[in-house]
C-alpha positions as a Markdown table, in Angstrom:
| # | Residue | x | y | z |
|---|---|---|---|---|
| 1 | Unk | -8.7 | 21.1 | -4.4 |
| 2 | Unk | -10.8 | 22.3 | -1.7 |
| 3 | Unk | -12.4 | 25.8 | -1.3 |
| 4 | Unk | -16.0 | 24.6 | -0.9 |
| 5 | Unk | -17.3 | 23.6 | 2.5 |
| 6 | Unk | -19.7 | 21.1 | 1.0 |
| 7 | Unk | -17.0 | 19.6 | -1.0 |
| 8 | Unk | -13.9 | 20.0 | 1.4 |
| 9 | Unk | -10.3 | 19.1 | 0.2 |
| 10 | Unk | -8.2 | 16.0 | 0.8 |
| 11 | Unk | -6.3 | 17.7 | 3.7 |
| 12 | Unk | -9.6 | 18.8 | 5.3 |
| 13 | Unk | -11.0 | 15.2 | 5.0 |
| 14 | Unk | -7.9 | 13.7 | 6.6 |
| 15 | Unk | -8.0 | 16.1 | 9.5 |
| 16 | Unk | -11.7 | 16.0 | 10.2 |
| 17 | Unk | -12.9 | 13.0 | 8.4 |
| 18 | Unk | -16.2 | 11.7 | 9.9 |
| 19 | Unk | -15.8 | 13.4 | 13.3 |
| 20 | Unk | -16.0 | 10.3 | 15.6 |
| 21 | Unk | -17.5 | 11.2 | 18.8 |
| 22 | Unk | -17.2 | 8.8 | 21.8 |
| 23 | Unk | -20.7 | 8.0 | 22.9 |
| 24 | Unk | -19.4 | 5.3 | 25.5 |
| 25 | Unk | -21.7 | 7.2 | 28.0 |
| 26 | Unk | -25.1 | 7.4 | 26.5 |
| 27 | Unk | -26.2 | 10.2 | 28.6 |
| 28 | Unk | -23.0 | 12.3 | 28.6 |
| 29 | Unk | -21.0 | 12.0 | 25.2 |
| 30 | Unk | -17.3 | 12.6 | 26.0 |
| 31 | Unk | -16.7 | 14.1 | 22.4 |
| 32 | Unk | -13.0 | 13.4 | 22.4 |
| 33 | Unk | -11.3 | 15.4 | 19.4 |
| 34 | Unk | -8.8 | 12.4 | 19.0 |
| 35 | Unk | -10.4 | 9.3 | 18.8 |
| 36 | Unk | -9.8 | 7.0 | 22.0 |
| 37 | Unk | -8.0 | 4.0 | 21.9 |
| 38 | Unk | -10.2 | 1.1 | 23.0 |
| 39 | Unk | -7.6 | -1.2 | 24.4 |
| 40 | Unk | -10.1 | -4.0 | 25.2 |
| 41 | Unk | -9.9 | -7.5 | 23.9 |
| 42 | Unk | -13.6 | -8.2 | 24.8 |
| 43 | Unk | -17.0 | -6.3 | 25.1 |
| 44 | Unk | -19.9 | -7.2 | 27.6 |
| 45 | Unk | -23.2 | -8.1 | 26.3 |
| 46 | Unk | -26.4 | -6.7 | 28.1 |
| 47 | Unk | -28.0 | -9.9 | 28.7 |
| 48 | Unk | -28.0 | -13.5 | 27.1 |
| 49 | Unk | -30.5 | -12.5 | 24.6 |
| 50 | Unk | -28.4 | -9.7 | 23.5 |
| 51 | Unk | -25.4 | -11.9 | 23.2 |
| 52 | Unk | -27.4 | -14.5 | 21.1 |
| 53 | Unk | -28.6 | -11.6 | 18.7 |
| 54 | Unk | -25.0 | -10.5 | 18.1 |
| 55 | Unk | -24.1 | -14.2 | 17.3 |
| 56 | Unk | -26.8 | -14.6 | 14.8 |
| 57 | Unk | -26.1 | -11.4 | 12.9 |
| 58 | Unk | -28.7 | -9.5 | 14.2 |
| 59 | Unk | -27.1 | -6.8 | 16.2 |
| 60 | Unk | -23.7 | -5.1 | 15.3 |
| 61 | Unk | -22.5 | -4.7 | 18.6 |
| 62 | Unk | -18.8 | -5.3 | 19.3 |
| 63 | Unk | -17.7 | -8.8 | 20.7 |
| 64 | Unk | -14.1 | -9.3 | 20.3 |
| 65 | Unk | -11.3 | -7.0 | 19.1 |
| 66 | Unk | -10.3 | -10.0 | 16.5 |
| 67 | Unk | -13.5 | -9.2 | 14.6 |
| 68 | Unk | -13.8 | -5.4 | 15.4 |
| 69 | Unk | -13.1 | -2.6 | 17.7 |
| 70 | Unk | -14.3 | 0.9 | 17.8 |
| 71 | Unk | -10.8 | 2.2 | 17.3 |
| 72 | Unk | -10.2 | 0.0 | 14.3 |
| 73 | Unk | -13.7 | 0.9 | 12.8 |
| 74 | Unk | -12.6 | 4.7 | 13.1 |
| 75 | Unk | -9.7 | 3.8 | 11.0 |
| 76 | Unk | -11.7 | 1.6 | 8.5 |
| 77 | Unk | -14.4 | 4.4 | 8.2 |
| 78 | Unk | -11.7 | 7.1 | 7.3 |
| 79 | Unk | -9.8 | 4.9 | 4.7 |
| 80 | Unk | -12.9 | 3.9 | 3.1 |
| 81 | Unk | -14.0 | 7.5 | 3.0 |
| 82 | Unk | -10.5 | 8.8 | 1.6 |
| 83 | Unk | -10.5 | 5.7 | -1.0 |
| 84 | Unk | -14.1 | 6.6 | -2.1 |
| 85 | Unk | -14.9 | 2.8 | -1.3 |
| 86 | Unk | -18.0 | 1.5 | 0.6 |
| 87 | Unk | -16.3 | -0.2 | 3.6 |
| 88 | Unk | -12.6 | -1.1 | 4.9 |
| 89 | Unk | -11.0 | -3.6 | 6.9 |
| 90 | Unk | -8.0 | -3.0 | 9.0 |
| 91 | Unk | -5.4 | -5.8 | 9.4 |
| 92 | Unk | -2.2 | -6.7 | 11.2 |
| 93 | Unk | 0.2 | -5.9 | 8.2 |
| 94 | Unk | 0.4 | -5.5 | 4.5 |
| 95 | Unk | 0.9 | -9.3 | 3.9 |
| 96 | Unk | -2.0 | -10.0 | 6.2 |
| 97 | Unk | -4.1 | -7.9 | 3.9 |
| 98 | Unk | -2.9 | -9.4 | 0.8 |
| 99 | Unk | -3.5 | -13.0 | 2.3 |
| 100 | Unk | -6.9 | -12.1 | 3.3 |
| 101 | Unk | -7.8 | -10.5 | 0.0 |
| 102 | Unk | -6.5 | -13.6 | -2.0 |
| 103 | Unk | -8.3 | -16.1 | 0.4 |
| 104 | Unk | -11.7 | -14.2 | 0.3 |
| 105 | Unk | -11.5 | -14.2 | -3.6 |
| 106 | Unk | -9.9 | -17.7 | -4.1 |
| 107 | Unk | -10.1 | -21.4 | -3.1 |
| 108 | Unk | -8.3 | -24.6 | -4.3 |
| 109 | Unk | -8.2 | -24.8 | -7.9 |
| 110 | Unk | -8.7 | -21.2 | -8.8 |
| 111 | Unk | -6.2 | -19.1 | -10.6 |
| 112 | Unk | -4.6 | -15.2 | -10.2 |
| 113 | Unk | -3.1 | -13.0 | -12.8 |
| 114 | Unk | -0.8 | -10.6 | -11.5 |
| 115 | Unk | 1.8 | -8.1 | -12.5 |
| 116 | Unk | 5.2 | -9.6 | -12.6 |
| 117 | Unk | 6.8 | -7.1 | -10.6 |
| 118 | Unk | 5.8 | -7.2 | -6.9 |
| 119 | Unk | 6.8 | -6.6 | -3.4 |
| 120 | Unk | 9.0 | -9.7 | -2.7 |
| 121 | Unk | 6.8 | -10.9 | 0.3 |
| 122 | Unk | 3.9 | -11.0 | -2.3 |
| 123 | Unk | 5.9 | -12.9 | -4.9 |
| 124 | Unk | 6.9 | -15.4 | -2.3 |
| 125 | Unk | 3.2 | -15.8 | -1.5 |
| 126 | Unk | 2.2 | -16.3 | -4.9 |
| 127 | Unk | 5.0 | -18.6 | -5.9 |
| 128 | Unk | 5.6 | -20.7 | -2.7 |
| 129 | Unk | 2.5 | -20.7 | -0.2 |
| 130 | Unk | -0.6 | -20.4 | -2.5 |
| 131 | Unk | 0.5 | -23.2 | -4.7 |
| 132 | Unk | 0.5 | -25.4 | -1.6 |
| 133 | Unk | -3.4 | -24.3 | -1.2 |
| 134 | Unk | -4.1 | -25.3 | -4.8 |
| 135 | Unk | -4.2 | -21.7 | -6.0 |
| 136 | Unk | -1.9 | -20.9 | -8.9 |
| 137 | Unk | -0.6 | -17.5 | -10.2 |
| 138 | Unk | 0.4 | -16.2 | -13.6 |
| 139 | Unk | 2.6 | -13.4 | -13.4 |
| 140 | Unk | 2.6 | -10.8 | -16.7 |
| 141 | Unk | 4.2 | -7.8 | -17.8 |
| 142 | Unk | 2.5 | -5.1 | -15.4 |
| 143 | Unk | 2.5 | -2.5 | -18.2 |
| 144 | Unk | 0.6 | -4.5 | -20.9 |
| 145 | Unk | -3.2 | -5.0 | -20.7 |
| 146 | Unk | -3.1 | -7.2 | -23.6 |
| 147 | Unk | -0.8 | -9.6 | -21.5 |
| 148 | Unk | -3.5 | -9.7 | -18.6 |
| 149 | Unk | -6.3 | -10.5 | -21.2 |
| 150 | Unk | -4.4 | -13.4 | -22.7 |
| 151 | Unk | -3.5 | -14.8 | -19.3 |
| 152 | Unk | -7.1 | -15.0 | -17.9 |
| 153 | Unk | -8.7 | -18.4 | -17.8 |
| 154 | Unk | -12.0 | -19.9 | -16.8 |
| 155 | Unk | -10.4 | -20.6 | -13.3 |
| 156 | Unk | -9.2 | -16.9 | -13.0 |
| 157 | Unk | -10.8 | -15.4 | -9.8 |
| 158 | Unk | -8.5 | -12.1 | -9.2 |
| 159 | Unk | -6.6 | -10.0 | -11.0 |
| 160 | Unk | -3.6 | -8.5 | -8.9 |
| 161 | Unk | -1.8 | -5.1 | -9.5 |
| 162 | Unk | 1.0 | -2.8 | -7.9 |
| 163 | Unk | 1.2 | 0.6 | -9.5 |
| 164 | Unk | 3.4 | 2.0 | -9.4 |
| 165 | Unk | 5.3 | -1.4 | -8.9 |
| 166 | Unk | 8.1 | -2.1 | -6.5 |
| 167 | Unk | 11.1 | -1.4 | -6.8 |
| 168 | Unk | 10.8 | -0.6 | -10.9 |
| 169 | Unk | 8.1 | 1.8 | -10.6 |
| 170 | Unk | 6.4 | 0.4 | -13.6 |
| 171 | Unk | 2.8 | 1.4 | -13.8 |
| 172 | Unk | -0.3 | -0.7 | -15.0 |
| 173 | Unk | -3.0 | 1.2 | -16.7 |
| 174 | Unk | -5.6 | 0.4 | -14.1 |
| 175 | Unk | -9.0 | 1.5 | -16.2 |
| 176 | Unk | -7.8 | -0.5 | -19.2 |
| 177 | Unk | -7.0 | -3.6 | -17.2 |
| 178 | Unk | -10.3 | -3.5 | -15.1 |
| 179 | Unk | -12.1 | -3.1 | -18.3 |
| 180 | Unk | -10.8 | -6.3 | -19.4 |
| 181 | Unk | -11.2 | -8.0 | -16.3 |
| 182 | Unk | -14.7 | -7.1 | -15.9 |
| 183 | Unk | -15.7 | -8.3 | -19.2 |
| 184 | Unk | -15.2 | -12.0 | -17.5 |
| 185 | Unk | -16.4 | -11.0 | -14.3 |
| 186 | Unk | -13.1 | -10.9 | -12.5 |
| 187 | Unk | -12.6 | -8.4 | -9.8 |
| 188 | Unk | -9.5 | -6.4 | -9.8 |
| 189 | Unk | -7.1 | -5.6 | -6.6 |
| 190 | Unk | -4.7 | -2.7 | -6.8 |
| 191 | Unk | -2.0 | -2.3 | -4.4 |
| 192 | Unk | -1.8 | 1.5 | -3.7 |
| 193 | Unk | 0.8 | 1.7 | -1.1 |
| 194 | Unk | 3.1 | 3.9 | -3.1 |
| 195 | Unk | 0.7 | 6.4 | -4.1 |
| 196 | Unk | -1.8 | 6.4 | -1.1 |
| 197 | Unk | -5.2 | 7.9 | -1.7 |
| 198 | Unk | -4.0 | 11.3 | -1.9 |
| 199 | Unk | -2.4 | 10.5 | -5.2 |
| 200 | Unk | -4.5 | 7.7 | -6.8 |
| 201 | Unk | -8.0 | 6.2 | -6.0 |
| 202 | Unk | -8.0 | 2.7 | -8.0 |
| 203 | Unk | -11.7 | 2.3 | -7.0 |
| 204 | Unk | -12.5 | 5.5 | -9.2 |
| 205 | Unk | -10.4 | 4.1 | -12.1 |
| 206 | Unk | -12.4 | 0.8 | -11.9 |
| 207 | Unk | -10.6 | -1.4 | -9.5 |
| 208 | Unk | -12.8 | -3.5 | -7.0 |
| 209 | Unk | -10.4 | -3.8 | -4.1 |
| 210 | Unk | -7.6 | -1.5 | -2.9 |
| 211 | Unk | -4.8 | -2.7 | -0.7 |
| 212 | Unk | -2.4 | -0.7 | 1.5 |
| 213 | Unk | 0.6 | -1.7 | 3.6 |
| 214 | Unk | -0.3 | 1.0 | 5.9 |
| 215 | Unk | 3.0 | 0.6 | 7.6 |
| 216 | Unk | 4.1 | 2.9 | 5.0 |
| 217 | Unk | 2.9 | 6.1 | 4.0 |
| 218 | Unk | -0.3 | 5.8 | 6.0 |
| 219 | Unk | 1.7 | 5.6 | 9.3 |
| 220 | Unk | 4.4 | 7.5 | 8.1 |
| 221 | Unk | 6.8 | 7.3 | 10.9 |
| 222 | Unk | 8.1 | 3.8 | 10.8 |
| 223 | Unk | 6.5 | 3.1 | 14.5 |
| 224 | Unk | 3.8 | 0.5 | 13.3 |
| 225 | Unk | 3.0 | -2.3 | 11.2 |
| 226 | Unk | -0.6 | -2.8 | 9.5 |
| 227 | Unk | -2.6 | -3.3 | 6.2 |
| 228 | Unk | -5.8 | -2.1 | 4.9 |
| 229 | Unk | -8.3 | -3.3 | 2.2 |
| 230 | Unk | -11.1 | -1.2 | 0.9 |
| 231 | Unk | -14.0 | -2.3 | -1.4 |
| 232 | Unk | -17.6 | -3.0 | -1.5 |
| 233 | Unk | -19.3 | -3.6 | 1.9 |
| 234 | Unk | -20.6 | -6.9 | 1.0 |
| 235 | Unk | -16.9 | -8.0 | 0.0 |
| 236 | Unk | -15.3 | -6.5 | 3.0 |
| 237 | Unk | -17.8 | -8.3 | 5.3 |
| 238 | Unk | -17.0 | -11.8 | 3.7 |
| 239 | Unk | -13.4 | -10.9 | 4.3 |
| 240 | Unk | -13.8 | -10.0 | 7.9 |
| 241 | Unk | -16.3 | -12.8 | 8.7 |
| 242 | Unk | -14.8 | -15.7 | 6.7 |
| 243 | Unk | -10.9 | -15.1 | 6.6 |
| 244 | Unk | -10.2 | -12.6 | 9.4 |
| 245 | Unk | -12.2 | -14.6 | 11.8 |
| 246 | Unk | -10.4 | -17.9 | 11.3 |
| 247 | Unk | -7.1 | -16.7 | 10.1 |
| 248 | Unk | -6.9 | -13.9 | 13.0 |
| 249 | Unk | -4.7 | -11.2 | 11.3 |
| 250 | Unk | -6.2 | -8.4 | 13.3 |
| 251 | Unk | -4.8 | -5.0 | 14.0 |
| 252 | Unk | -4.3 | -3.9 | 17.4 |
| 253 | Unk | -6.3 | -0.8 | 18.8 |
| 254 | Unk | -3.0 | 1.1 | 19.4 |
| 255 | Unk | -1.7 | 0.6 | 15.9 |
| 256 | Unk | -5.0 | 1.7 | 14.5 |
| 257 | Unk | -4.9 | 4.8 | 16.4 |
| 258 | Unk | -1.4 | 5.4 | 15.2 |
| 259 | Unk | -2.7 | 5.4 | 11.6 |
| 260 | Unk | -5.5 | 7.7 | 12.5 |
| 261 | Unk | -3.0 | 10.0 | 13.7 |
| 262 | Unk | -0.8 | 9.3 | 10.7 |
| 263 | Unk | -3.6 | 10.1 | 8.2 |
| 264 | Unk | -3.9 | 13.9 | 9.7 |
| 265 | Unk | -0.6 | 14.6 | 8.2 |
| 266 | Unk | -0.6 | 12.5 | 5.0 |
| 267 | Unk | -1.3 | 15.3 | 2.5 |
| 268 | Unk | 1.5 | 17.5 | 4.1 |
| 269 | Unk | 3.9 | 14.8 | 4.2 |
| 270 | Unk | 3.3 | 13.5 | 0.8 |
| 271 | Unk | 3.6 | 16.8 | -0.6 |
| 272 | Unk | 7.2 | 17.0 | 0.9 |
| 273 | Unk | 8.1 | 13.6 | 0.0 |
| 274 | Unk | 7.2 | 14.5 | -3.7 |
| 275 | Unk | 9.0 | 17.8 | -3.8 |
| 276 | Unk | 12.0 | 16.3 | -2.5 |
| 277 | Unk | 11.9 | 13.3 | -4.7 |
| 278 | Unk | 11.8 | 15.5 | -7.8 |
| 279 | Unk | 14.9 | 17.5 | -6.9 |
| 280 | Unk | 16.8 | 14.4 | -6.1 |
| 281 | Unk | 15.6 | 12.7 | -9.5 |
| 282 | Unk | 17.1 | 15.5 | -11.2 |
| 283 | Unk | 20.3 | 15.5 | -9.3 |
| 284 | Unk | 20.7 | 11.9 | -10.0 |
| 285 | Unk | 19.9 | 12.3 | -13.8 |
| 286 | Unk | 22.9 | 14.7 | -14.3 |
| 287 | Unk | 25.3 | 12.6 | -11.9 |
| 288 | Unk | 28.2 | 11.0 | -14.0 |
| 289 | Unk | 28.1 | 8.0 | -11.7 |
| 290 | Unk | 24.5 | 7.2 | -12.1 |
| 291 | Unk | 23.4 | 5.4 | -15.5 |
| 292 | Unk | 19.9 | 5.3 | -15.1 |
| 293 | Unk | 17.0 | 7.1 | -12.8 |
| 294 | Unk | 13.6 | 5.7 | -12.5 |
| 295 | Unk | 11.0 | 8.0 | -11.5 |
| 296 | Unk | 7.6 | 8.7 | -12.9 |
| 297 | Unk | 7.8 | 12.3 | -12.5 |
| 298 | Unk | 10.7 | 12.6 | -15.0 |
| 299 | Unk | 9.6 | 13.0 | -18.4 |
| 300 | Unk | 12.1 | 10.4 | -19.5 |
| 301 | Unk | 10.2 | 7.7 | -17.5 |
| 302 | Unk | 8.4 | 5.7 | -20.5 |
| 303 | Unk | 5.2 | 5.9 | -18.6 |
| 304 | Unk | 5.3 | 9.6 | -17.6 |
| 305 | Unk | 2.0 | 10.3 | -19.6 |
| 306 | Unk | 0.0 | 7.5 | -17.8 |
| 307 | Unk | 1.4 | 8.6 | -14.6 |
| 308 | Unk | 0.2 | 12.1 | -15.3 |
| 309 | Unk | -3.4 | 10.7 | -16.3 |
| 310 | Unk | -4.2 | 8.5 | -13.5 |
| 311 | Unk | -2.3 | 9.9 | -10.6 |
| 312 | Unk | -2.2 | 13.4 | -9.1 |
| 313 | Unk | 1.4 | 13.3 | -8.2 |
| 314 | Unk | 4.4 | 11.1 | -8.7 |
| 315 | Unk | 5.1 | 9.9 | -5.0 |
| 316 | Unk | 8.4 | 9.7 | -3.0 |
| 317 | Unk | 9.9 | 6.6 | -4.2 |
| 318 | Unk | 13.1 | 6.5 | -6.9 |
| 319 | Unk | 15.2 | 3.7 | -8.2 |
| 320 | Unk | 18.4 | 4.3 | -9.8 |
| 321 | Unk | 21.6 | 2.3 | -11.0 |
| 322 | Unk | 25.2 | 3.4 | -10.2 |
| 323 | Unk | 28.0 | 2.9 | -12.9 |
| 324 | Unk | 30.0 | -0.2 | -11.9 |
| 325 | Unk | 26.8 | -2.2 | -11.0 |
| 326 | Unk | 26.0 | -4.3 | -7.7 |
| 327 | Unk | 29.4 | -3.4 | -6.1 |
| 328 | Unk | 29.2 | 0.3 | -6.9 |
| 329 | Unk | 25.7 | 0.3 | -5.5 |
| 330 | Unk | 27.1 | -1.4 | -2.4 |
| 331 | Unk | 29.9 | 1.3 | -1.8 |
| 332 | Unk | 27.1 | 4.0 | -2.0 |
| 333 | Unk | 24.8 | 2.4 | 0.4 |
| 334 | Unk | 27.6 | 1.5 | 2.6 |
| 335 | Unk | 28.8 | 5.0 | 2.8 |
| 336 | Unk | 25.7 | 7.2 | 3.2 |
| 337 | Unk | 25.5 | 9.3 | 6.4 |
| 338 | Unk | 22.1 | 10.8 | 6.6 |
| 339 | Unk | 20.1 | 8.3 | 4.6 |
| 340 | Unk | 19.3 | 5.1 | 6.6 |
| 341 | Unk | 20.1 | 1.6 | 5.2 |
| 342 | Unk | 16.9 | -0.1 | 5.9 |
| 343 | Unk | 14.0 | -1.8 | 4.2 |
| 344 | Unk | 10.4 | -0.5 | 4.1 |
| 345 | Unk | 9.5 | 2.8 | 2.8 |
| 346 | Unk | 7.2 | 6.0 | 3.3 |
| 347 | Unk | 8.9 | 7.1 | 6.4 |
| 348 | Unk | 9.8 | 10.6 | 7.6 |
| 349 | Unk | 13.5 | 9.3 | 7.3 |
| 350 | Unk | 15.1 | 8.8 | 3.8 |
| 351 | Unk | 15.7 | 5.0 | 3.4 |
| 352 | Unk | 18.1 | 3.5 | 1.0 |
| 353 | Unk | 18.1 | -0.2 | 0.0 |
| 354 | Unk | 19.3 | -2.9 | -2.3 |
| 355 | Unk | 16.4 | -4.9 | -3.7 |
| 356 | Unk | 18.3 | -7.6 | -5.3 |
| 357 | Unk | 19.7 | -8.7 | -1.8 |
| 358 | Unk | 16.9 | -7.4 | 0.5 |
| 359 | Unk | 13.2 | -6.6 | -0.3 |
| 360 | Unk | 13.5 | -8.8 | -3.5 |
| 361 | Unk | 15.7 | -11.5 | -2.5 |
| 362 | Unk | 12.8 | -14.0 | -2.9 |
| 363 | Unk | 13.1 | -13.5 | -6.6 |
| 364 | Unk | 15.8 | -15.6 | -8.2 |
| 365 | Unk | 18.6 | -14.3 | -10.5 |
| 366 | Unk | 16.6 | -15.4 | -13.4 |
| 367 | Unk | 13.2 | -13.9 | -12.3 |
| 368 | Unk | 15.0 | -10.6 | -11.3 |
| 369 | Unk | 16.5 | -10.2 | -14.9 |
| 370 | Unk | 12.9 | -11.2 | -16.2 |
| 371 | Unk | 11.2 | -8.3 | -14.4 |
| 372 | Unk | 14.1 | -5.8 | -15.1 |
| 373 | Unk | 15.4 | -5.5 | -11.2 |
| 374 | Unk | 19.0 | -4.8 | -12.3 |
| 375 | Unk | 21.4 | -6.7 | -9.7 |
| 376 | Unk | 22.9 | -2.8 | -9.1 |
| 377 | Unk | 19.6 | -1.2 | -8.4 |
| 378 | Unk | 19.4 | 1.0 | -5.5 |
| 379 | Unk | 15.9 | 1.9 | -4.0 |
| 380 | Unk | 15.4 | 5.4 | -2.4 |
| 381 | Unk | 12.3 | 6.3 | -0.3 |
| 382 | Unk | 12.8 | 9.9 | 0.0 |
| 383 | Unk | 12.2 | 11.3 | 3.2 |
| 384 | Unk | 11.2 | 14.7 | 4.7 |
| 385 | Unk | 14.7 | 16.1 | 5.6 |
| 386 | Unk | 15.9 | 19.2 | 4.0 |
| 387 | Unk | 16.6 | 18.0 | 0.3 |
| 388 | Unk | 19.9 | 19.8 | 0.1 |
| 389 | Unk | 21.1 | 17.5 | 3.0 |
| 390 | Unk | 19.8 | 14.3 | 1.3 |
| 391 | Unk | 21.5 | 15.5 | -2.0 |
| 392 | Unk | 24.8 | 16.3 | -0.2 |
| 393 | Unk | 24.7 | 12.8 | 1.4 |
| 394 | Unk | 24.3 | 11.1 | -1.8 |
| 395 | Unk | 27.0 | 13.2 | -3.7 |
| 396 | Unk | 29.4 | 12.3 | -0.8 |
| 397 | Unk | 28.7 | 8.4 | -1.4 |
| 398 | Unk | 28.4 | 8.6 | -4.9 |
| 399 | Unk | 32.0 | 10.0 | -5.3 |
| 400 | Unk | 33.3 | 7.0 | -3.6 |
| 401 | Unk | 31.5 | 4.4 | -5.8 |
């Protein structure tokens, strides 16, 4: 995509964006090419009348970095732009984003319908923390729109999806589920962390809110923790002024700047993640020690057609099972040398982990079986190293399993 200066391609948008120019000095714009870090907690008023106007909501000047900061605004503007949304809100972590989104939509007595395969922290929020606030959650098979329809009640205020889901890479038909939810006037949130706006735009498919753990591919270098919400301007304003204001999960200006820097290389990184992932998925598919490979780019993936339809690529995440189950998987993970045994994902480094005992340890054994997270499943976040080196590392470790 690209080739028309009036409709630039995604990489051009990531690099040039809105061209934030620093107008801090009104008579002499600094015009920094890289958005500056406004490392200030507080912003001064011109006079008492100006301060009063700001607090009445009649003036949009900055007050305090918990509520807004020029570096944060630059990031929010870019993320809204790339996700084709009206506005965005940057937060301290992916979980801060999830909690802020839920509390903006729901109050005591309300109900959420979500896919049944979620990041372990989100599952913990839904099953342990929200019930203490009087908010209930029904988790249904993520791949079946009719299960979402059946679970919706008069108290449902949000439908929550991860697509692809972590770590099973199950996809949800976003357009179909959004149509069902909208018939009942219920907003749909999609966690787009695995795909990023480069590969999938849930708002275009019918969703109302997009969530990112920007710690992952948006940052891309394993050096910052952050979350992003994108949606309608009025909803984002509510999230900022009702929940962020009081709960306080704000992103630091420095972390916002790191994410702005990460966005400039997002398409190039994602292309390499995907190229490497496809080669590794094929290698694992033919390895005698591997019993199953889960990657939407493989034609053997049961939702390959849906992935091809609603995504522009298949991402950099792979899950696989080793012959011999949990113990064999442990041997593989304990014997890799290039791959790093660590949680998180979307890094330039290849990361390998065991969902059942690490990222999804908040699931009981029964819950793991129910959502098809095999006890022996290994999750691989494919990095940017030479793919031959990653494959050689996995081959050596698998030989010991």
